[in-house]
MARFI-755719 format. One line per 5 residues: their letters; for each residue x, y, z of N, C-alpha, C. Coordinates in Angstrom, 2 decimals, m for minus. Layout:
% MARFI-755719
a> X:Y:Z:X:Y:Z:X:Y:Z | ...
END
This chain:
% MARFI-755719
mavrr> 0.85:m1.18:0.00:0.00:0.00:0.00:0.89:1.24:0.00 | 0.70:2.11:m0.94:1.50:3.31:m1.07:1.00:4.38:m0.11 | 1.94:5.07:0.51:1.56:6.15:1.41:1.37:7.41:0.59 | 0.23:8.02:0.74:m0.08:9.24:0.01:0.70:10.39:0.63 | 1.45:11.09:m0.18:2.20:12.24:0.29:1.45:13.51:m0.08
trstr> 1.28:14.38:0.88:0.61:15.64:0.64:1.66:16.73:0.62 | 1.52:17.63:m0.35:2.52:18.69:m0.42:2.39:19.63:0.77 | 3.49:20.17:1.15:3.52:21.08:2.28:3.06:22.46:1.85 | 2.08:22.97:2.55:1.59:24.32:2.28:1.64:25.12:3.58 | 1.49:26.42:3.45:1.49:27.28:4.64:0.35:26.88:5.56
qrtlv> m0.84:26.58:5.00:m1.99:26.22:5.82:m1.77:24.89:6.53 | m1.18:23.92:5.83:m0.90:22.62:6.44:0.07:22.78:7.61 | 1.08:23.61:7.41:2.05:23.87:8.47:1.38:24.54:9.66 | 0.50:25.51:9.41:m0.22:26.18:10.49:m1.05:25.19:11.31 | m1.81:24.34:10.61:m2.67:23.37:11.28:m1.82:22.37:12.07
seala> m0.77:21.87:11.45:0.10:20.88:12.09:0.77:21.45:13.34 | 1.29:22.66:13.24:1.96:23.27:14.40:0.97:23.61:15.51 | m0.21:24.10:15.14:m1.22:24.42:16.16:m1.66:23.16:16.88 | m1.83:22.07:16.14:m2.24:20.80:16.74:m1.14:20.27:17.67 | 0.10:20.41:17.25:1.23:19.90:18.03:1.40:20.66:19.35
aheef> 0.85:21.84:19.45:0.99:22.66:20.67:0.06:22.20:21.79 | m0.79:21.21:21.52:m1.77:20.75:22.50:m1.59:19.28:22.82 | m1.82:18.92:24.08:m1.80:17.51:24.48:m3.18:16.88:24.33 | m4.22:17.71:24.38:m5.58:17.19:24.34:m6.08:17.10:22.90 | m7.14:16.34:22.72:m7.80:16.26:21.42:m8.58:17.55:21.20
lsaqa> m8.57:18.04:19.97:m9.27:19.27:19.63:m10.19:19.05:18.43 | m11.26:19.80:18.40:m12.13:19.77:17.22:m11.54:20.70:16.16 | m11.97:20.51:14.93:m11.54:21.40:13.84:m11.98:22.83:14.14 | m13.18:22.99:14.72:m13.67:24.33:15.03:m12.79:25.02:16.07 | m12.37:24.27:17.09:m11.52:24.86:18.14:m10.17:25.26:17.56
lhrel> m9.62:24.42:16.71:m8.33:24.73:16.09:m8.47:25.94:15.16 | m9.55:25.99:14.41:m9.80:27.12:13.51:m9.93:28.42:14.32 | m10.69:28.36:15.40:m10.88:29.53:16.27:m9.52:30.02:16.80 | m8.68:29.07:17.23:m7.35:29.44:17.73:m6.52:30.13:16.65 | m6.55:29.58:15.45:m5.79:30.18:14.35:m6.32:31.57:14.00
mlrde> m7.63:31.74:14.03:m8.22:33.05:13.74:m7.84:34.08:14.80 | m7.77:33.65:16.06:m7.35:34.57:17.13:m5.89:35.00:16.96 | m5.13:34.19:16.27:m3.73:34.54:15.97:m3.62:35.31:14.67 | m4.76:35.74:14.13:m4.83:36.50:12.88:m4.31:35.74:11.67 | m4.47:34.42:11.69:m4.11:33.61:10.54:m5.31:33.51:9.62
rigla> m5.10:33.72:8.36:m6.19:33.64:7.38:m6.27:32.22:6.85 | m7.23:31.48:7.37:m7.42:30.09:6.95:m8.89:29.74:7.15 | m9.46:29.06:6.19:m10.87:28.70:6.26:m11.09:27.43:7.07 | m12.29:27.30:7.60:m12.63:26.11:8.38:m12.53:24.84:7.53 | m12.96:24.91:6.28:m12.88:23.74:5.39:m11.42:23.33:5.18
tvyrn> m10.53:24.29:5.10:m9.10:24.00:4.94:m8.54:23.32:6.19 | m8.99:23.77:7.35:m8.56:23.13:8.61:m9.04:21.68:8.62 | m10.31:21.45:8.27:m10.85:20.08:8.21:m10.02:19.22:7.26 | m9.80:19.71:6.05:m9.06:18.93:5.04:m7.67:18.57:5.54 | m6.99:19.53:6.14:m5.63:19.27:6.62:m5.61:18.31:7.80
lqsla> m6.58:18.41:8.69:m6.66:17.47:9.81:m6.92:16.05:9.30 | m7.83:15.92:8.35:m8.12:14.60:7.78:m6.90:14.03:7.07 | m6.18:14.88:6.38:m4.96:14.45:5.68:m3.90:13.99:6.68 | m3.71:14.75:7.74:m2.73:14.37:8.77:m3.12:13.03:9.39 | m4.42:12.83:9.62:m4.89:11.56:10.20:m4.66:10.40:9.23
eegla> m4.94:10.60:7.95:m4.73:9.55:6.95:m3.26:9.16:6.84 | m2.38:10.11:7.05:m0.95:9.86:6.95:m0.35:9.33:8.26 | m1.19:9.20:9.29:m0.71:8.69:10.57:0.01:9.72:11.42 | m0.12:11.00:11.06:0.54:12.06:11.81:m0.38:12.69:12.86 | m1.65:12.32:12.81:m2.63:12.78:13.80:m3.61:11.65:14.06
dsvlt> m4.12:11.61:15.26:m5.15:10.64:15.61:m6.49:11.34:15.54 | m7.51:10.58:15.22:m8.86:11.10:15.16:m9.75:10.18:15.99 | m10.56:10.77:16.85:m11.53:10.01:17.63:m12.87:10.71:17.52 | m13.93:9.96:17.74:m15.27:10.53:17.72:m15.79:10.62:19.15 | m16.41:11.74:19.47:m17.03:11.89:20.79:m18.37:11.15:20.76
dsgea> m19.02:11.05:21.91:m20.33:10.40:21.99:m21.35:11.09:21.09 | m21.16:12.39:20.86:m22.08:13.14:20.01:m21.72:13.05:18.53 | m20.62:12.35:18.21:m20.24:12.17:16.81:m19.25:13.21:16.29 | m18.80:14.11:17.14:m17.85:15.12:16.71:m16.45:14.51:16.61 | m15.75:14.81:15.52:m14.38:14.33:15.33:m13.41:15.24:16.08
lyrrc> m12.52:14.63:16.84:m11.47:15.35:17.55:m10.13:14.84:17.04 | m9.13:15.72:17.04:m7.82:15.38:16.50:m6.72:15.70:17.50 | m5.63:14.95:17.37:m4.47:15.16:18.23:m3.24:14.70:17.48 | m2.17:15.45:17.61:m0.88:15.06:17.02:m0.43:13.78:17.70 | 0.18:12.86:16.98:0.58:11.60:17.60:1.87:11.06:17.01
tpvhh> 2.33:10.02:17.64:3.51:9.32:17.14:3.07:8.39:16.02 | 3.95:8.10:15.08:3.55:7.26:13.95:3.47:5.76:14.24 | 3.88:5.32:15.43:3.80:3.90:15.75:2.41:3.58:16.32 | 1.98:2.33:16.15:0.65:1.92:16.63:0.54:2.09:18.14 | m0.54:2.68:18.56:m0.78:2.92:19.99:m2.27:3.12:20.21
hhlrc> m2.64:3.23:21.46:m4.01:3.47:21.87:m4.03:4.72:22.73 | m5.22:5.16:23.09:m5.34:6.38:23.90:m6.15:6.16:25.16 | m5.76:6.89:26.17:m6.52:7.04:27.40:m6.87:8.53:27.43 | m8.16:8.86:27.27:m8.59:10.25:27.09:m9.54:10.67:28.19 | m9.34:11.90:28.68:m10.22:12.46:29.69:m11.47:13.03:29.01
recrr> m12.63:12.62:29.50:m13.87:13.09:28.88:m14.19:14.53:29.25 | m13.55:15.07:30.29:m13.79:16.45:30.70:m12.89:17.43:29.95 | m11.58:17.29:30.14:m10.64:18.27:29.58:m10.05:17.83:28.23 | m10.32:16.59:27.81:m9.88:16.02:26.54:m8.39:15.74:26.47 | m7.69:15.88:27.59:m6.27:15.53:27.61:m6.16:14.04:27.32
aveie> m5.11:13.66:26.61:m4.95:12.25:26.26:m3.50:11.82:26.42 | m3.34:10.57:26.73:m2.01:9.97:26.77:m2.02:8.75:25.87 | m0.89:8.54:25.22:m0.75:7.36:24.37:m0.35:6.19:25.25 | m0.98:5.06:25.02:m0.68:3.87:25.80:m0.43:2.70:24.86 | 0.36:1.77:25.32:0.60:0.54:24.56:m0.12:m0.59:25.27
gptie> m0.54:m1.55:24.51:m1.26:m2.67:25.10:m0.89:m3.98:24.46 | 0.29:m4.53:24.81:0.71:m5.80:24.19:m0.29:m6.92:24.40 | m0.95:m6.96:25.53:m1.94:m7.99:25.78:m3.12:m7.83:24.83 | m3.52:m6.60:24.60:m4.62:m6.33:23.67:m4.22:m6.72:22.25 | m2.99:m6.38:21.87:m2.51:m6.71:20.53:m2.54:m8.23:20.31
qwvad> m2.15:m8.98:21.32:m2.15:m10.44:21.20:m3.58:m10.95:21.12 | m4.46:m10.38:21.92:m5.87:m10.79:21.89:m6.48:m10.53:20.51 | m6.19:m9.35:19.92:m6.70:m9.02:18.58:m6.19:m10.03:17.56 | m4.89:m10.33:17.61:m4.30:m11.29:16.66:m4.92:m12.67:16.82 | m5.07:m13.12:18.06:m5.65:m14.45:18.32:m7.11:m14.51:17.88
taaga> m7.87:m13.48:18.20:m9.29:m13.44:17.84:m9.46:m13.43:16.33 | m8.68:m12.61:15.65:m8.76:m12.55:14.18:m8.39:m13.89:13.55 | m7.29:m14.47:14.02:m6.84:m15.75:13.47:m7.88:m16.84:13.73 | m8.46:m16.85:14.91:m9.47:m17.84:15.26:m10.71:m17.74:14.38 | m10.99:m16.55:13.88:m12.15:m16.34:13.01:m11.76:m16.44:11.53
gytdv> m10.48:m16.71:11.27:m10.03:m16.83:9.89:m9.75:m15.51:9.20 | m9.57:m14.45:9.96:m9.29:m13.14:9.38:m7.80:m12.87:9.36 | m7.38:m12.09:8.37:m5.99:m11.64:8.29:m5.98:m10.14:8.04 | m4.83:m9.53:8.18:m4.65:m8.10:7.91:m5.69:m7.26:8.66 | m5.85:m7.55:9.94:m6.85:m6.87:10.78:m6.23:m5.63:11.41
thtle> m6.98:m4.54:11.39:m6.58:m3.33:12.10:m7.61:m3.08:13.20 | m7.24:m2.25:14.14:m8.18:m1.93:15.23:m7.83:m0.58:15.83 | m8.80:m0.05:16.53:m8.62:1.20:17.27:m9.20:0.98:18.66 | m8.46:1.41:19.66:m8.94:1.28:21.03:m8.75:2.61:21.73 | m9.81:3.07:22.34:m9.75:4.32:23.08:m10.42:4.10:24.43
lvglc> m9.69:4.41:25.49:m10.23:4.35:26.84:m10.58:5.77:27.26 | m11.77:5.95:27.80:m12.23:7.29:28.17:m12.60:7.28:29.64 | m12.14:8.27:30.37:m12.43:8.40:31.79:m12.15:9.81:32.25 | m11.90:9.96:33.54:m11.53:11.26:34.11:m10.06:11.23:34.52 | m9.30:12.22:34.07:m7.90:12.31:34.51:m7.90:12.69:35.99
adcad> m6.75:12.60:36.62:m6.65:12.87:38.06:m7.10:14.30:38.40 | m6.70:15.28:37.58:m7.08:16.67:37.85:m8.59:16.86:37.79 | m9.21:16.31:36.75:m10.67:16.47:36.61:m11.42:15.66:37.67 | m10.89:14.49:38.03:m11.52:13.69:39.09:m11.46:14.44:40.41 | m10.31:15.06:40.70:m10.19:15.85:41.94:m11.16:17.02:41.93
strat> m11.27:17.68:40.79:m12.17:18.82:40.65:m13.62:18.38:40.84 | m13.97:17.23:40.26:m15.33:16.70:40.39:m15.63:16.34:41.84 | m14.66:15.69:42.51:m14.86:15.33:43.92:m15.01:16.58:44.77 | m14.22:17.61:44.48:m14.30:18.85:45.25:m15.67:19.51:45.07 | m16.17:19.51:43.83:m17.48:20.10:43.55:m18.58:19.34:44.27
istra> m18.53:18.02:44.20:m19.54:17.19:44.87:m19.47:17.40:46.37 | m18.27:17.45:46.91:m18.08:17.65:48.35:m18.64:19.01:48.78 | m18.37:20.04:47.98:m18.87:21.38:48.31:m20.39:21.40:48.26 | m20.97:20.77:47.26:m22.43:20.73:47.17:m23.03:19.99:48.35 | m22.41:18.88:48.73:m22.91:18.09:49.87:m22.81:18.91:51.15
tdsts> m21.70:19.62:51.33:m21.52:20.44:52.52:m22.54:21.57:52.54 | m22.76:22.22:51.39:m23.72:23.30:51.31:m25.13:22.80:51.63 | m25.48:21.64:51.09:m26.83:21.13:51.33:m26.99:20.67:52.77 | m25.94:20.11:53.35:m25.99:19.70:54.76:m26.10:20.94:55.65 | m25.34:21.98:55.31:m25.39:23.21:56.10:m26.77:23.82:56.05
atgsa> m27.37:23.84:54.86:m28.70:24.42:54.73:m29.72:23.59:55.50 | m29.61:22.27:55.41:m30.53:21.39:56.12:m30.31:21.51:57.62 | m29.05:21.51:58.03:m28.73:21.59:59.46:m29.19:22.89:60.07 | m28.99:24.01:59.36:m29.39:25.29:59.95:m30.90:25.40:60.00 | m31.58:24.81:59.02:m33.04:24.85:59.05:m33.55:24.04:60.24
qreap> m32.85:22.95:60.56:m33.29:22.12:61.67:m32.97:22.79:63.01 | m31.91:23.59:63.06:m31.52:24.21:64.32:m32.35:25.45:64.64 | m32.88:26.09:63.63:m33.64:27.32:63.88:m34.90:27.00:64.66 | m35.21:27.85:65.61:m36.45:27.68:66.37:m37.61:28.07:65.49 | m38.67:27.34:65.62:m39.84:27.71:64.81:m40.34:29.09:65.20
retpe> m40.71:29.85:64.21:m41.20:31.20:64.46:m42.71:31.13:64.67 | m43.12:31.86:65.69:m44.56:31.90:65.92:m45.15:33.04:65.12 | m46.25:32.75:64.52:m46.93:33.80:63.77:m48.07:34.29:64.64 | m48.17:35.59:64.74:m49.26:36.12:65.55:m50.60:35.73:64.95 | m51.55:35.52:65.82:m52.88:35.17:65.36:m53.50:36.41:64.74
aprg> m54.24:36.14:63.70:m54.96:37.26:63.09:m56.09:37.68:64.01 | m56.33:38.96:64.09:m57.41:39.41:64.96:m58.75:38.85:64.51 | m59.57:38.49:65.47:m60.89:37.95:65.14:m61.91:39.06:65.26 | m62.75:39.00:64.43:m63.77:39.99:64.64:m64.61:40.26:63.54
END
């Protein structure tokens, strides 16, 4: 299989360098917005095309969010998997020799050859997990404080309305 070579253009270099400046996965819209804030003249369609080209050449990874949005990240050209934070989108490349062996065994057992695969693990990174725990803890404390103070307050007597 021949590797398709794409000519280097100013726009491709802009997209590639902007993508390389981030550890997290980014949408084409976010990357385009960043380039526009830097006063770079580049269209959203051009950003999409260049991201897709980088992904096809193995220079960027592409994943889909639960909503179907494509996200991109600069990556190493060797086969790897990702562990991605669903909150901040930060990602780390991981290797999984056990998974690779399982894929090979499963494919061979089913009579398949030349099998490719993609594996993405999604969770909360330590920073986002800490932030989530802190938010939950604060909400619990606030609700307990509100409940506790309501229970401690003496009931207020309302004066009887005059009869007559």
